[in-house]
C-alpha positions as CSV (number, residue, x, y, z in Angstrom):
1,M,16.6,-4.2,-33.7
2,A,16.8,-2.2,-30.5
3,R,15.0,1.0,-29.9
4,P,17.5,3.9,-30.3
5,K,17.9,5.7,-27.3
6,G,15.8,9.0,-26.1
7,I,12.6,6.8,-28.3
8,P,9.8,6.6,-26.0
9,K,8.3,3.2,-25.6
10,T,5.2,2.9,-27.5
11,G,2.6,-0.4,-26.8
12,G,2.7,-2.8,-24.2
13,K,0.5,-2.5,-21.3
14,Q,-0.1,1.2,-19.5
15,K,1.1,1.6,-16.2
16,G,-1.5,1.1,-13.8
17,Y,-3.4,-1.7,-15.7
18,T,-4.6,-4.3,-14.1
19,S,-5.9,-7.8,-16.0
20,E,-9.3,-9.1,-15.7
21,P,-8.6,-12.2,-14.0
22,V,-6.5,-10.0,-11.4
23,K,-9.3,-7.7,-10.6
24,K,-11.9,-10.5,-10.3
25,A,-9.3,-12.2,-7.4
26,Q,-9.4,-8.3,-5.5
27,E,-13.0,-8.3,-5.4
28,L,-13.3,-11.9,-4.5
29,F,-10.7,-11.4,-1.4
30,V,-12.7,-7.4,-0.8
31,S,-15.6,-10.1,-0.2
32,L,-14.4,-12.6,1.8
33,L,-13.0,-9.7,4.0
34,E,-16.0,-8.1,4.1
35,G,-17.6,-11.3,6.0
36,E,-15.0,-11.1,8.1
37,V,-15.4,-8.4,9.6
38,P,-17.3,-9.7,12.8
39,N,-15.2,-12.0,13.1
40,L,-11.9,-10.0,13.5
41,Q,-13.4,-7.6,15.8
42,E,-14.6,-9.7,17.8
43,A,-11.0,-10.8,17.9
44,F,-9.4,-7.9,18.6
45,E,-11.1,-7.2,21.1
46,Y,-10.3,-10.6,22.7
47,V,-6.9,-9.7,22.3
48,R,-7.1,-5.9,23.7
49,T,-8.6,-7.3,27.0
50,N,-6.2,-10.5,27.2
51,D,-2.7,-8.9,25.9
52,P,-2.9,-5.1,25.4
53,A,0.5,-5.3,23.9
54,K,0.2,-7.7,21.6
55,Y,-3.3,-5.8,20.7
56,L,-0.8,-3.2,20.1
57,D,1.5,-4.6,17.8
58,I,-1.2,-6.4,16.0
59,Y,-3.6,-3.2,15.3
60,A,0.0,-1.4,14.4
61,K,0.6,-4.2,11.2
62,F,-3.2,-4.6,10.4
63,A,-3.4,-0.6,9.9
64,Q,-0.7,-0.6,7.7
65,F,-2.6,-1.6,5.2
66,F,-4.9,1.1,5.3
67,A,-3.1,3.9,6.3
68,P,-0.8,5.8,3.7
69,K,2.7,5.3,3.5
70,K,5.0,7.8,5.5
71,T,6.3,10.6,2.8
72,E,9.7,11.8,3.8
73,L,9.7,15.5,3.3
74,S,13.0,17.8,2.9
75,G,14.3,20.9,1.6
76,S,13.9,24.6,2.2
77,L,12.3,27.9,1.5
78,D,15.5,29.6,1.0
79,S,16.6,27.3,-2.0
80,K,12.8,26.6,-3.4
81,V,13.9,23.0,-4.1
82,I,12.0,20.4,-2.0
83,T,12.6,16.7,-2.4
84,V,9.7,14.5,-2.0
85,K,10.7,10.5,-0.8
86,H,8.2,7.8,-0.9
87,P,9.1,4.8,0.6
88,K,8.8,2.7,-2.4
89,D,11.1,5.0,-4.0
90,D,13.8,3.0,-1.8
91,N,13.0,-0.4,-3.9
92,E,13.1,0.8,-7.0
């Protein structure tokens, strides 16, 4: 029998839950990436000196993984209603 409308869902995974294998894979990836820091710095320096435009393009793509995503705010102080729109909300 289906759950009646208006009754909250119970059981199942909690929001934000990460399984143990996924946690281990993430930790492994981070440790591998940390080992590559000197190589990444050297590669960035090489591209920066040889092709500054390409360096900026690569840097912008790389930085998006470490900088917070842009959030759009709209509304007015007169209506006292402010809408916060996150880019992730567009995909859902």
